[in-house]
N, C-alpha and C positions, 0 to 999 in steps of 0.2 A: 582717873587719868589712864590713858592707854599704857600698856606694858611696853617699855622701850625695846625689849628683846623681840616681842611679837611684831612690833613696828619695823624693826630691822629685817626680820624674816620676810615680812610682807613686801618690803622694798626689794629684797633680793629676788623673791619669786617674780615680782613684777618685771624686774630688769631681765631676768633669765627668759621669761616669756617674750619680752620685747625683742631680745636678741634672736630668739627662735623665729619670730615673725620676719625680722629683717633678713635673716639668712635665707629663708624660703623665697622671699621676694627678690633678693639679689640673685639667687640661683635661677629663678625664672627669667629675670632680665638678662643674665649672662647667656642662658640657653637661647633666648630669642635673638639677642644682638650679635653674639659671637657665633653661636651655632648656626642660626639661619642665615646670617650674613656672610660667614666665612666657611665653616665646616661642611654644611649641608647645601651649599649654594648650587652645586652641579645638579643634585637631585631636584631641588626646588625650581631650578630654571626650566625644567621640562613642563612646568605649569605656567600658564599665561594669565595675567591679571591686568585688565584694562590696556592690553596691547604691550605690556611689559613682562619680562620674565619675573616670576615670583621671587626668586632668590635676590635679584637686583632690587625689587620693590621692598622686600623685607630689610635689606641692608640700608636703603635710603629712607623709607617712610615707616614701614611696619614696626621696626624696633622703637621708633619715637612714639608711635601710638600706644604700643604696649607699655612703655615707660610712663606715659600719662595715666593710663588705666591703673598701673601699679601704685601710683601716687594716691589715687582715690581709694584703692583697696587698702593701702596702709593707713590712711586716715580713718576709714571705717573700722578696721581691726583695732587700731589704737584707742578709738573712742569706746569700743566694747571692753578693751582691756582696762582702761581707766575706770570705767564703771565697776568692773569686776573687783578691782582692788581699792576702790574708793578714792581715786585720785581725780575724779571728774569735778567740774565746777560745783555741782550740788553737794557732793560728798566731802569737799575740801573744807577744812576748818578755816574760819575767817582769821586773817592776820590781825594782830593787835596794832592799833594805830599809835604812832609815836606821839609823845606828849609835845604839845606846841605846834603840831602840824595841822 
């Protein structure tokens, strides 16, 4: 049977790494949505994209596209993290079935 202390440490390491991933992705999302849509809009508006100013486009469409891409990046990173710590479907111990179920 696995050592409970090592299991707790593995969970803590997993959660710490998960929080690090979320912090980086949220920082990217903040930079794109707030930075490109508000802070850097004057500089970005000098660039034209499809007839629209780039700062306006980033505020209206670009930040949404980046958010969707970040969702897929998060899923991929979490799948790798799950495998690394053995929390994926294949590495997960089967739960005991309840009697009478």
